SEVEXKOL-193601 format. One record per residue (C-alpha): residue number from 1; residue in three letters; x, y, z. Coordinates in steps of 0.001 Angstrom, whole numbers, m for minus. Layout:
<r><n>NUM</n><res>Ala</res><c1>X</c1><c2>Y</c2><c3>Z</c3></r>
...
//
This chain:
<r><n>1</n><res>Met</res><c1>69525</c1><c2>79580</c2><c3>95433</c3></r>
<r><n>2</n><res>Lys</res><c1>68592</c1><c2>78166</c2><c3>98816</c3></r>
<r><n>3</n><res>Lys</res><c1>68233</c1><c2>80898</c2><c3>101408</c3></r>
<r><n>4</n><res>Leu</res><c1>69804</c1><c2>80532</c2><c3>104834</c3></r>
<r><n>5</n><res>Ile</res><c1>68793</c1><c2>82934</c2><c3>107598</c3></r>
<r><n>6</n><res>Val</res><c1>71717</c1><c2>83400</c2><c3>109998</c3></r>
<r><n>7</n><res>Thr</res><c1>70868</c1><c2>84937</c2><c3>113369</c3></r>
<r><n>8</n><res>Gly</res><c1>73654</c1><c2>86386</c2><c3>115482</c3></r>
<r><n>9</n><res>Ala</res><c1>75583</c1><c2>86937</c2><c3>112251</c3></r>
<r><n>10</n><res>Asp</res><c1>77940</c1><c2>89478</c2><c3>113833</c3></r>
<r><n>11</n><res>Gly</res><c1>79197</c1><c2>87014</c2><c3>116452</c3></r>
<r><n>12</n><res>Gln</res><c1>82177</c1><c2>84676</c2><c3>116215</c3></r>
<r><n>13</n><res>Leu</res><c1>80189</c1><c2>81736</c2><c3>114872</c3></r>
<r><n>14</n><res>Gly</res><c1>78054</c1><c2>83900</c2><c3>112578</c3></r>
<r><n>15</n><res>Arg</res><c1>81205</c1><c2>85266</c2><c3>110970</c3></r>
<r><n>16</n><res>Ala</res><c1>82633</c1><c2>81766</c2><c3>110623</c3></r>
<r><n>17</n><res>Ile</res><c1>79408</c1><c2>80614</c2><c3>108945</c3></r>
<r><n>18</n><res>Asn</res><c1>79802</c1><c2>83428</c2><c3>106422</c3></r>
<r><n>19</n><res>Met</res><c1>83400</c1><c2>82399</c2><c3>105745</c3></r>
<r><n>20</n><res>Gln</res><c1>82323</c1><c2>78769</c2><c3>105339</c3></r>
<r><n>21</n><res>Tyr</res><c1>79752</c1><c2>79664</c2><c3>102670</c3></r>
<r><n>22</n><res>Ala</res><c1>81816</c1><c2>82359</c2><c3>100941</c3></r>
<r><n>23</n><res>Gly</res><c1>81726</c1><c2>81749</c2><c3>97201</c3></r>
<r><n>24</n><res>Asn</res><c1>79092</c1><c2>79003</c2><c3>97514</c3></r>
<r><n>25</n><res>Thr</res><c1>76617</c1><c2>79344</c2><c3>94658</c3></r>
<r><n>26</n><res>Glu</res><c1>74043</c1><c2>76948</c2><c3>96124</c3></r>
<r><n>27</n><res>Tyr</res><c1>73129</c1><c2>79074</c2><c3>99144</c3></r>
<r><n>28</n><res>Glu</res><c1>72294</c1><c2>82713</c2><c3>99759</c3></r>
<r><n>29</n><res>Leu</res><c1>72908</c1><c2>83907</c2><c3>103311</c3></r>
<r><n>30</n><res>Ile</res><c1>70433</c1><c2>86323</c2><c3>104886</c3></r>
<r><n>31</n><res>Asn</res><c1>72443</c1><c2>87740</c2><c3>107773</c3></r>
<r><n>32</n><res>Thr</res><c1>70642</c1><c2>89175</c2><c3>110775</c3></r>
<r><n>33</n><res>Asp</res><c1>71620</c1><c2>90470</c2><c3>114166</c3></r>
<r><n>34</n><res>Val</res><c1>69516</c1><c2>92221</c2><c3>116784</c3></r>
<r><n>35</n><res>Gly</res><c1>69301</c1><c2>95336</c2><c3>114592</c3></r>
<r><n>36</n><res>Glu</res><c1>67691</c1><c2>93426</c2><c3>111726</c3></r>
<r><n>37</n><res>Leu</res><c1>65645</c1><c2>90839</c2><c3>113624</c3></r>
<r><n>38</n><res>Asp</res><c1>64565</c1><c2>90670</c2><c3>117248</c3></r>
<r><n>39</n><res>Ile</res><c1>64270</c1><c2>86929</c2><c3>117770</c3></r>
<r><n>40</n><res>Thr</res><c1>62472</c1><c2>87487</c2><c3>121098</c3></r>
<r><n>41</n><res>Asp</res><c1>59473</c1><c2>89001</c2><c3>119252</c3></r>
<r><n>42</n><res>Ile</res><c1>57315</c1><c2>86245</c2><c3>117782</c3></r>
<r><n>43</n><res>Asp</res><c1>55461</c1><c2>88569</c2><c3>115397</c3></r>
<r><n>44</n><res>Ser</res><c1>58695</c1><c2>89974</c2><c3>113982</c3></r>
<r><n>45</n><res>Val</res><c1>60150</c1><c2>86498</c2><c3>113570</c3></r>
<r><n>46</n><res>Met</res><c1>57073</c1><c2>85109</c2><c3>111834</c3></r>
<r><n>47</n><res>Lys</res><c1>56873</c1><c2>88074</c2><c3>109441</c3></r>
<r><n>48</n><res>Phe</res><c1>60568</c1><c2>87904</c2><c3>108596</c3></r>
<r><n>49</n><res>Val</res><c1>60727</c1><c2>84139</c2><c3>108068</c3></r>
<r><n>50</n><res>Arg</res><c1>57511</c1><c2>84072</c2><c3>106030</c3></r>
<r><n>51</n><res>Gly</res><c1>58952</c1><c2>86813</c2><c3>103825</c3></r>
<r><n>52</n><res>Val</res><c1>62244</c1><c2>85019</c2><c3>103222</c3></r>
<r><n>53</n><res>Gln</res><c1>60883</c1><c2>81445</c2><c3>102950</c3></r>
<r><n>54</n><res>Pro</res><c1>64308</c1><c2>80015</c2><c3>103844</c3></r>
<r><n>55</n><res>Tyr</res><c1>65691</c1><c2>76549</c2><c3>103250</c3></r>
<r><n>56</n><res>Ala</res><c1>67095</c1><c2>76713</c2><c3>106781</c3></r>
<r><n>57</n><res>Ile</res><c1>67644</c1><c2>78949</c2><c3>109796</c3></r>
<r><n>58</n><res>Ile</res><c1>71030</c1><c2>78832</c2><c3>111525</c3></r>
<r><n>59</n><res>Asn</res><c1>70590</c1><c2>80207</c2><c3>115037</c3></r>
<r><n>60</n><res>Cys</res><c1>73897</c1><c2>81587</c2><c3>116304</c3></r>
<r><n>61</n><res>Ala</res><c1>72226</c1><c2>84226</c2><c3>118491</c3></r>
<r><n>62</n><res>Ala</res><c1>72675</c1><c2>83816</c2><c3>122233</c3></r>
<r><n>63</n><res>Tyr</res><c1>73187</c1><c2>85679</c2><c3>125484</c3></r>
<r><n>64</n><res>Thr</res><c1>76500</c1><c2>84104</c2><c3>126505</c3></r>
<r><n>65</n><res>Ala</res><c1>77798</c1><c2>86437</c2><c3>129242</c3></r>
<r><n>66</n><res>Val</res><c1>77731</c1><c2>83950</c2><c3>132112</c3></r>
<r><n>67</n><res>Glu</res><c1>77924</c1><c2>86453</c2><c3>134984</c3></r>
<r><n>68</n><res>Ala</res><c1>75355</c1><c2>88756</c2><c3>133370</c3></r>
<r><n>69</n><res>Cys</res><c1>72958</c1><c2>85827</c2><c3>132885</c3></r>
<r><n>70</n><res>Glu</res><c1>72875</c1><c2>85344</c2><c3>136662</c3></r>
<r><n>71</n><res>Lys</res><c1>71857</c1><c2>88965</c2><c3>137171</c3></r>
<r><n>72</n><res>Glu</res><c1>69495</c1><c2>89106</c2><c3>134182</c3></r>
<r><n>73</n><res>Glu</res><c1>68061</c1><c2>85618</c2><c3>133893</c3></r>
<r><n>74</n><res>Asp</res><c1>64780</c1><c2>86879</c2><c3>132425</c3></r>
<r><n>75</n><res>Leu</res><c1>66676</c1><c2>88613</c2><c3>129606</c3></r>
<r><n>76</n><res>Ala</res><c1>68836</c1><c2>85521</c2><c3>129083</c3></r>
<r><n>77</n><res>Phe</res><c1>65666</c1><c2>83405</c2><c3>128947</c3></r>
<r><n>78</n><res>Arg</res><c1>64101</c1><c2>85699</c2><c3>126354</c3></r>
<r><n>79</n><res>Ile</res><c1>67129</c1><c2>85434</c2><c3>124074</c3></r>
<r><n>80</n><res>Asn</res><c1>68307</c1><c2>81865</c2><c3>124715</c3></r>
<r><n>81</n><res>Ala</res><c1>64933</c1><c2>80174</c2><c3>125174</c3></r>
<r><n>82</n><res>Ile</res><c1>62110</c1><c2>82326</c2><c3>123786</c3></r>
<r><n>83</n><res>Gly</res><c1>64257</c1><c2>83295</c2><c3>120797</c3></r>
<r><n>84</n><res>Ala</res><c1>64877</c1><c2>79637</c2><c3>120013</c3></r>
<r><n>85</n><res>Arg</res><c1>61174</c1><c2>78914</c2><c3>120509</c3></r>
<r><n>86</n><res>Asn</res><c1>60119</c1><c2>81652</c2><c3>118089</c3></r>
<r><n>87</n><res>Leu</res><c1>62555</c1><c2>80512</c2><c3>115412</c3></r>
<r><n>88</n><res>Ser</res><c1>61351</c1><c2>76925</c2><c3>115918</c3></r>
<r><n>89</n><res>Ile</res><c1>57708</c1><c2>77894</c2><c3>115453</c3></r>
<r><n>90</n><res>Ala</res><c1>58588</c1><c2>79856</c2><c3>112312</c3></r>
<r><n>91</n><res>Ser</res><c1>60677</c1><c2>77036</c2><c3>110896</c3></r>
<r><n>92</n><res>Gly</res><c1>57895</c1><c2>74572</c2><c3>111586</c3></r>
<r><n>93</n><res>Glu</res><c1>55321</c1><c2>76691</c2><c3>109779</c3></r>
<r><n>94</n><res>Thr</res><c1>57491</c1><c2>77381</c2><c3>106719</c3></r>
<r><n>95</n><res>Gly</res><c1>59068</c1><c2>73925</c2><c3>106497</c3></r>
<r><n>96</n><res>Ala</res><c1>62565</c1><c2>75306</c2><c3>107012</c3></r>
<r><n>97</n><res>Lys</res><c1>65266</c1><c2>73290</c2><c3>108723</c3></r>
<r><n>98</n><res>Leu</res><c1>66547</c1><c2>74719</c2><c3>112008</c3></r>
<r><n>99</n><res>Met</res><c1>70187</c1><c2>74537</c2><c3>113091</c3></r>
<r><n>100</n><res>His</res><c1>70407</c1><c2>75548</c2><c3>116748</c3></r>
<r><n>101</n><res>Val</res><c1>73679</c1><c2>75969</c2><c3>118647</c3></r>
<r><n>102</n><res>Ser</res><c1>73823</c1><c2>75064</c2><c3>122336</c3></r>
<r><n>103</n><res>Thr</res><c1>76441</c1><c2>74591</c2><c3>125044</c3></r>
<r><n>104</n><res>Asp</res><c1>78256</c1><c2>72290</c2><c3>127452</c3></r>
<r><n>105</n><res>Tyr</res><c1>76742</c1><c2>74365</c2><c3>130288</c3></r>
<r><n>106</n><res>Val</res><c1>73584</c1><c2>72210</c2><c3>130095</c3></r>
<r><n>107</n><res>Phe</res><c1>75586</c1><c2>69618</c2><c3>132086</c3></r>
<r><n>108</n><res>Asp</res><c1>76553</c1><c2>69839</c2><c3>135758</c3></r>
<r><n>109</n><res>Gly</res><c1>80285</c1><c2>70010</c2><c3>135015</c3></r>
<r><n>110</n><res>Asn</res><c1>81149</c1><c2>67242</c2><c3>137481</c3></r>
<r><n>111</n><res>Gly</res><c1>81754</c1><c2>64499</c2><c3>134906</c3></r>
<r><n>112</n><res>Thr</res><c1>84516</c1><c2>61917</c2><c3>134944</c3></r>
<r><n>113</n><res>Arg</res><c1>84268</c1><c2>60935</c2><c3>131255</c3></r>
<r><n>114</n><res>Pro</res><c1>83312</c1><c2>62901</c2><c3>128125</c3></r>
<r><n>115</n><res>Tyr</res><c1>79616</c1><c2>63733</c2><c3>128051</c3></r>
<r><n>116</n><res>Arg</res><c1>77561</c1><c2>62029</c2><c3>125348</c3></r>
<r><n>117</n><res>Glu</res><c1>74322</c1><c2>63353</c2><c3>123901</c3></r>
<r><n>118</n><res>Thr</res><c1>72354</c1><c2>60734</c2><c3>125874</c3></r>
<r><n>119</n><res>Asp</res><c1>73802</c1><c2>61682</c2><c3>129266</c3></r>
<r><n>120</n><res>Pro</res><c1>71531</c1><c2>63368</c2><c3>131839</c3></r>
<r><n>121</n><res>Val</res><c1>71660</c1><c2>67158</c2><c3>131884</c3></r>
<r><n>122</n><res>Gly</res><c1>71864</c1><c2>69310</c2><c3>135008</c3></r>
<r><n>123</n><res>Pro</res><c1>72721</c1><c2>72962</c2><c3>134430</c3></r>
<r><n>124</n><res>Gln</res><c1>74208</c1><c2>74733</c2><c3>137439</c3></r>
<r><n>125</n><res>Gly</res><c1>73552</c1><c2>78341</c2><c3>136455</c3></r>
<r><n>126</n><res>Ala</res><c1>71288</c1><c2>80704</c2><c3>134582</c3></r>
<r><n>127</n><res>Tyr</res><c1>73170</c1><c2>80466</c2><c3>131291</c3></r>
<r><n>128</n><res>Gly</res><c1>72910</c1><c2>76690</c2><c3>131217</c3></r>
<r><n>129</n><res>Arg</res><c1>69285</c1><c2>76695</c2><c3>132345</c3></r>
<r><n>130</n><res>Thr</res><c1>68215</c1><c2>79126</c2><c3>129632</c3></r>
<r><n>131</n><res>Lys</res><c1>70141</c1><c2>77316</c2><c3>126912</c3></r>
<r><n>132</n><res>Leu</res><c1>68607</c1><c2>73984</c2><c3>127961</c3></r>
<r><n>133</n><res>Ala</res><c1>65149</c1><c2>75550</c2><c3>127830</c3></r>
<r><n>134</n><res>Gly</res><c1>65982</c1><c2>76671</c2><c3>124290</c3></r>
<r><n>135</n><res>Glu</res><c1>66892</c1><c2>73099</c2><c3>123346</c3></r>
<r><n>136</n><res>Asp</res><c1>63583</c1><c2>71874</c2><c3>124731</c3></r>
<r><n>137</n><res>Phe</res><c1>61608</c1><c2>74439</c2><c3>122720</c3></r>
<r><n>138</n><res>Val</res><c1>63455</c1><c2>73461</c2><c3>119533</c3></r>
<r><n>139</n><res>Lys</res><c1>62561</c1><c2>69810</c2><c3>120107</c3></r>
<r><n>140</n><res>Glu</res><c1>58931</c1><c2>70754</c2><c3>120792</c3></r>
<r><n>141</n><res>Phe</res><c1>58221</c1><c2>73043</c2><c3>117840</c3></r>
<r><n>142</n><res>Ser</res><c1>60654</c1><c2>72130</c2><c3>115034</c3></r>
<r><n>143</n><res>His</res><c1>60560</c1><c2>68614</c2><c3>113613</c3></r>
<r><n>144</n><res>Arg</res><c1>63411</c1><c2>69224</c2><c3>111148</c3></r>
<r><n>145</n><res>His</res><c1>66018</c1><c2>70380</c2><c3>113630</c3></r>
<r><n>146</n><res>Phe</res><c1>69661</c1><c2>69954</c2><c3>114461</c3></r>
<r><n>147</n><res>Ile</res><c1>70927</c1><c2>70926</c2><c3>117914</c3></r>
<r><n>148</n><res>Val</res><c1>74714</c1><c2>71160</c2><c3>118172</c3></r>
<r><n>149</n><res>Arg</res><c1>76279</c1><c2>71635</c2><c3>121591</c3></r>
<r><n>150</n><res>Thr</res><c1>79741</c1><c2>73148</c2><c3>121583</c3></r>
<r><n>151</n><res>Ala</res><c1>82244</c1><c2>74476</c2><c3>124141</c3></r>
<r><n>152</n><res>Trp</res><c1>85208</c1><c2>76807</c2><c3>124584</c3></r>
<r><n>153</n><res>Leu</res><c1>84534</c1><c2>78517</c2><c3>121249</c3></r>
<r><n>154</n><res>Tyr</res><c1>86924</c1><c2>81026</c2><c3>119679</c3></r>
<r><n>155</n><res>Gly</res><c1>86858</c1><c2>82784</c2><c3>116321</c3></r>
<r><n>156</n><res>Asp</res><c1>86729</c1><c2>86238</c2><c3>114760</c3></r>
<r><n>157</n><res>Gly</res><c1>85847</c1><c2>88495</c2><c3>117672</c3></r>
<r><n>158</n><res>Lys</res><c1>86479</c1><c2>88934</c2><c3>121372</c3></r>
<r><n>159</n><res>Asn</res><c1>87658</c1><c2>85635</c2><c3>122830</c3></r>
<r><n>160</n><res>Phe</res><c1>89990</c1><c2>83901</c2><c3>125280</c3></r>
<r><n>161</n><res>Val</res><c1>92792</c1><c2>83470</c2><c3>122739</c3></r>
<r><n>162</n><res>Lys</res><c1>92972</c1><c2>87161</c2><c3>121910</c3></r>
<r><n>163</n><res>Thr</res><c1>92744</c1><c2>88097</c2><c3>125589</c3></r>
<r><n>164</n><res>Met</res><c1>95746</c1><c2>85911</c2><c3>126418</c3></r>
<r><n>165</n><res>Leu</res><c1>97755</c1><c2>87281</c2><c3>123492</c3></r>
<r><n>166</n><res>Arg</res><c1>96950</c1><c2>90834</c2><c3>124570</c3></r>
<r><n>167</n><res>Leu</res><c1>98028</c1><c2>90108</c2><c3>128152</c3></r>
<r><n>168</n><res>Ser</res><c1>101276</c1><c2>88588</c2><c3>126902</c3></r>
<r><n>169</n><res>Glu</res><c1>102246</c1><c2>91937</c2><c3>125382</c3></r>
<r><n>170</n><res>Asp</res><c1>102853</c1><c2>93570</c2><c3>128771</c3></r>
<r><n>171</n><res>His</res><c1>102949</c1><c2>90698</c2><c3>131285</c3></r>
<r><n>172</n><res>Asp</res><c1>105880</c1><c2>88389</c2><c3>132059</c3></r>
<r><n>173</n><res>Lys</res><c1>103466</c1><c2>85988</c2><c3>133760</c3></r>
<r><n>174</n><res>Val</res><c1>99733</c1><c2>85297</c2><c3>133564</c3></r>
<r><n>175</n><res>Arg</res><c1>97624</c1><c2>83347</c2><c3>136068</c3></r>
<r><n>176</n><res>Val</res><c1>95226</c1><c2>80912</c2><c3>134373</c3></r>
<r><n>177</n><res>Val</res><c1>92853</c1><c2>78305</c2><c3>135806</c3></r>
<r><n>178</n><res>Arg</res><c1>94226</c1><c2>74753</c2><c3>135714</c3></r>
<r><n>179</n><res>Asp</res><c1>91306</c1><c2>72818</c2><c3>137252</c3></r>
<r><n>180</n><res>Gln</res><c1>88754</c1><c2>73352</c2><c3>134491</c3></r>
<r><n>181</n><res>Val</res><c1>89084</c1><c2>71057</c2><c3>131471</c3></r>
<r><n>182</n><res>Gly</res><c1>87432</c1><c2>71106</c2><c3>128073</c3></r>
<r><n>183</n><res>Ser</res><c1>88010</c1><c2>71073</c2><c3>124327</c3></r>
<r><n>184</n><res>Pro</res><c1>88953</c1><c2>74424</c2><c3>122762</c3></r>
<r><n>185</n><res>Thr</res><c1>86857</c1><c2>74665</c2><c3>119603</c3></r>
<r><n>186</n><res>Ser</res><c1>87487</c1><c2>76770</c2><c3>116541</c3></r>
<r><n>187</n><res>Ala</res><c1>84409</c1><c2>78541</c2><c3>115179</c3></r>
<r><n>188</n><res>Ala</res><c1>85677</c1><c2>77603</c2><c3>111715</c3></r>
<r><n>189</n><res>Glu</res><c1>85551</c1><c2>73908</c2><c3>112627</c3></r>
<r><n>190</n><res>Leu</res><c1>82054</c1><c2>74269</c2><c3>114067</c3></r>
<r><n>191</n><res>Ala</res><c1>80908</c1><c2>76091</c2><c3>110922</c3></r>
<r><n>192</n><res>Arg</res><c1>82329</c1><c2>73240</c2><c3>108851</c3></r>
<r><n>193</n><res>Ala</res><c1>80300</c1><c2>70723</c2><c3>110888</c3></r>
<r><n>194</n><res>Ile</res><c1>77144</c1><c2>72802</c2><c3>110510</c3></r>
<r><n>195</n><res>Ala</res><c1>77599</c1><c2>72991</c2><c3>106748</c3></r>
<r><n>196</n><res>Tyr</res><c1>78118</c1><c2>69214</c2><c3>106685</c3></r>
<r><n>197</n><res>Leu</res><c1>74925</c1><c2>68428</c2><c3>108602</c3></r>
<r><n>198</n><res>Leu</res><c1>72609</c1><c2>71032</c2><c3>107105</c3></r>
<r><n>199</n><res>Pro</res><c1>71877</c1><c2>69375</c2><c3>103707</c3></r>
<r><n>200</n><res>Thr</res><c1>71164</c1><c2>66017</c2><c3>105366</c3></r>
<r><n>201</n><res>Glu</res><c1>68093</c1><c2>64543</c2><c3>107017</c3></r>
<r><n>202</n><res>Asn</res><c1>70250</c1><c2>63450</c2><c3>109950</c3></r>
<r><n>203</n><res>Tyr</res><c1>68251</c1><c2>65445</c2><c3>112487</c3></r>
<r><n>204</n><res>Gly</res><c1>68636</c1><c2>65493</c2><c3>116242</c3></r>
<r><n>205</n><res>Leu</res><c1>71124</c1><c2>66310</c2><c3>118973</c3></r>
<r><n>206</n><res>Phe</res><c1>74881</c1><c2>66404</c2><c3>118400</c3></r>
<r><n>207</n><res>His</res><c1>77984</c1><c2>67377</c2><c3>120301</c3></r>
<r><n>208</n><res>Gly</res><c1>80427</c1><c2>69434</c2><c3>118260</c3></r>
<r><n>209</n><res>Thr</res><c1>83860</c1><c2>70241</c2><c3>119672</c3></r>
<r><n>210</n><res>Cys</res><c1>87424</c1><c2>69847</c2><c3>118482</c3></r>
<r><n>211</n><res>Glu</res><c1>89042</c1><c2>66533</c2><c3>119375</c3></r>
<r><n>212</n><res>Gly</res><c1>91201</c1><c2>66236</c2><c3>122487</c3></r>
<r><n>213</n><res>Asp</res><c1>91088</c1><c2>68188</c2><c3>125721</c3></r>
<r><n>214</n><res>Cys</res><c1>93136</c1><c2>70348</c2><c3>128053</c3></r>
<r><n>215</n><res>Ser</res><c1>92876</c1><c2>72833</c2><c3>130904</c3></r>
<r><n>216</n><res>Trp</res><c1>92670</c1><c2>76592</c2><c3>130359</c3></r>
<r><n>217</n><res>Ala</res><c1>96281</c1><c2>76835</c2><c3>131559</c3></r>
<r><n>218</n><res>Gln</res><c1>97451</c1><c2>74184</c2><c3>129084</c3></r>
<r><n>219</n><res>Phe</res><c1>95517</c1><c2>75911</c2><c3>126303</c3></r>
<r><n>220</n><res>Thr</res><c1>97263</c1><c2>79178</c2><c3>127148</c3></r>
<r><n>221</n><res>Glu</res><c1>100676</c1><c2>77489</c2><c3>127115</c3></r>
<r><n>222</n><res>Glu</res><c1>99984</c1><c2>76178</c2><c3>123606</c3></r>
<r><n>223</n><res>Ile</res><c1>98793</c1><c2>79605</c2><c3>122425</c3></r>
<r><n>224</n><res>Phe</res><c1>101993</c1><c2>81221</c2><c3>123697</c3></r>
<r><n>225</n><res>Arg</res><c1>104185</c1><c2>78461</c2><c3>122244</c3></r>
<r><n>226</n><res>Leu</res><c1>102649</c1><c2>78808</c2><c3>118798</c3></r>
<r><n>227</n><res>Ala</res><c1>102742</c1><c2>82610</c2><c3>118943</c3></r>
<r><n>228</n><res>Gly</res><c1>106374</c1><c2>82662</c2><c3>120072</c3></r>
<r><n>229</n><res>Lys</res><c1>105582</c1><c2>84331</c2><c3>123404</c3></r>
<r><n>230</n><res>Asn</res><c1>107848</c1><c2>83952</c2><c3>126439</c3></r>
<r><n>231</n><res>Thr</res><c1>105133</c1><c2>84792</c2><c3>128956</c3></r>
<r><n>232</n><res>Val</res><c1>105002</c1><c2>82267</c2><c3>131800</c3></r>
<r><n>233</n><res>Val</res><c1>101680</c1><c2>80580</c2><c3>132588</c3></r>
<r><n>234</n><res>Glu</res><c1>101006</c1><c2>80074</c2><c3>136297</c3></r>
<r><n>235</n><res>Gly</res><c1>98266</c1><c2>77501</c2><c3>136803</c3></r>
<r><n>236</n><res>Ile</res><c1>95829</c1><c2>78393</c2><c3>139590</c3></r>
<r><n>237</n><res>Thr</res><c1>92638</c1><c2>76903</c2><c3>141001</c3></r>
<r><n>238</n><res>Ser</res><c1>89173</c1><c2>78212</c2><c3>140238</c3></r>
<r><n>239</n><res>Glu</res><c1>88933</c1><c2>79231</c2><c3>143898</c3></r>
<r><n>240</n><res>Glu</res><c1>92129</c1><c2>81273</c2><c3>143593</c3></r>
<r><n>241</n><res>Tyr</res><c1>90812</c1><c2>82928</c2><c3>140437</c3></r>
<r><n>242</n><res>Gly</res><c1>87664</c1><c2>83927</c2><c3>142297</c3></r>
<r><n>243</n><res>Ala</res><c1>85134</c1><c2>84264</c2><c3>139451</c3></r>
<r><n>244</n><res>Ala</res><c1>81754</c1><c2>85645</c2><c3>140468</c3></r>
<r><n>245</n><res>Val</res><c1>79985</c1><c2>82634</c2><c3>138913</c3></r>
<r><n>246</n><res>Lys</res><c1>81151</c1><c2>79025</c2><c3>139111</c3></r>
<r><n>247</n><res>Arg</res><c1>82247</c1><c2>77533</c2><c3>135796</c3></r>
<r><n>248</n><res>Pro</res><c1>81991</c1><c2>73814</c2><c3>134958</c3></r>
<r><n>249</n><res>Ala</res><c1>85088</c1><c2>71945</c2><c3>136124</c3></r>
<r><n>250</n><res>Tyr</res><c1>84534</c1><c2>69314</c2><c3>133427</c3></r>
<r><n>251</n><res>Ser</res><c1>83361</c1><c2>70469</c2><c3>129997</c3></r>
<r><n>252</n><res>Ile</res><c1>84588</c1><c2>67659</c2><c3>127746</c3></r>
<r><n>253</n><res>Leu</res><c1>81972</c1><c2>66616</c2><c3>125200</c3></r>
<r><n>254</n><res>Glu</res><c1>82216</c1><c2>63471</c2><c3>123087</c3></r>
<r><n>255</n><res>Asn</res><c1>81031</c1><c2>63920</c2><c3>119496</c3></r>
<r><n>256</n><res>Tyr</res><c1>79375</c1><c2>60535</c2><c3>119821</c3></r>
<r><n>257</n><res>Met</res><c1>76403</c1><c2>61002</c2><c3>117491</c3></r>
<r><n>258</n><res>Leu</res><c1>78572</c1><c2>62483</c2><c3>114740</c3></r>
<r><n>259</n><res>Lys</res><c1>80858</c1><c2>59444</c2><c3>114999</c3></r>
<r><n>260</n><res>Met</res><c1>77940</c1><c2>57010</c2><c3>115078</c3></r>
<r><n>261</n><res>Thr</res><c1>75940</c1><c2>58503</c2><c3>112193</c3></r>
<r><n>262</n><res>Thr</res><c1>78439</c1><c2>60303</c2><c3>109924</c3></r>
<r><n>263</n><res>Asn</res><c1>82010</c1><c2>60248</c2><c3>108652</c3></r>
<r><n>264</n><res>Phe</res><c1>82608</c1><c2>63801</c2><c3>109845</c3></r>
<r><n>265</n><res>Met</res><c1>85546</c1><c2>64457</c2><c3>112176</c3></r>
<r><n>266</n><res>Phe</res><c1>86491</c1><c2>67662</c2><c3>113919</c3></r>
<r><n>267</n><res>Ala</res><c1>90145</c1><c2>68663</c2><c3>113834</c3></r>
<r><n>268</n><res>Asp</res><c1>92275</c1><c2>68080</c2><c3>116920</c3></r>
<r><n>269</n><res>Trp</res><c1>92304</c1><c2>71209</c2><c3>119071</c3></r>
<r><n>270</n><res>His</res><c1>96092</c1><c2>71577</c2><c3>118658</c3></r>
<r><n>271</n><res>Asp</res><c1>95735</c1><c2>71707</c2><c3>114857</c3></r>
<r><n>272</n><res>Ala</res><c1>92747</c1><c2>74049</c2><c3>115006</c3></r>
<r><n>273</n><res>Ile</res><c1>94433</c1><c2>76639</c2><c3>117220</c3></r>
<r><n>274</n><res>Ala</res><c1>97568</c1><c2>76495</c2><c3>115067</c3></r>
<r><n>275</n><res>Gln</res><c1>95458</c1><c2>77209</c2><c3>111978</c3></r>
<r><n>276</n><res>Tyr</res><c1>93620</c1><c2>80026</c2><c3>113753</c3></r>
<r><n>277</n><res>Leu</res><c1>96821</c1><c2>81743</c2><c3>114859</c3></r>
<r><n>278</n><res>Gln</res><c1>98187</c1><c2>81536</c2><c3>111316</c3></r>
<r><n>279</n><res>Glu</res><c1>95104</c1><c2>83335</c2><c3>110047</c3></r>
<r><n>280</n><res>Val</res><c1>94956</c1><c2>86097</c2><c3>112693</c3></r>
<r><n>281</n><res>Lys</res><c1>98571</c1><c2>87171</c2><c3>112275</c3></r>
//
């Protein structure tokens, strides 16, 4: 069986990867989280990867707390950039493929049309800067790599969808930002795309989000509609919300390279959230 090392296996995407490969007799998943493998330690990474001799490494590990990244940029850099670098060096030495997951935050968030893979980057905060540095290290050290940028991810774990559903239990109205737009993306759909790309030689940079777009307020309205909730959604501005760190106003990614080089299509975000809510009931 081909061995796949999954880092960040306890996160939303890591769990979705495990669901995607459940019952698959071609691959054996070697799940790791920080307790099993410290990706920021090059010696530990090299020893682990040499021991496993994997077919591929799927890097789902990341420091994604946007506010915390601003306060602890060195820590975010170690995880998001040095971690990716170490896995890239190890994959290069052992001949393993590397699947690395990145983010829409590498862009400036001021777009007027969906971002393509060839568009200039311009991260506006520590999270985006450290994730972009990780991308650069992957390109430098791993020749057999896939980088997949995603956005607005939800799956099995703490996420926006579950937060809104929890608030609906004891609130008649919730205030949700209406001036940030993106494509809500199911971790299950992203795992499906990863499993599609991994056996191929179609290396490089890809965008991977569900089709269609909406604001956070519109997303919440759809969640409540599907869940049969009567909670009212009041759309507010980002300024009114008053987050400590500015979020991208425009996070829509176009899966241009997937469309140009494959037949793979992500589900529409409406269909994906409907499927998710069916499964979490």
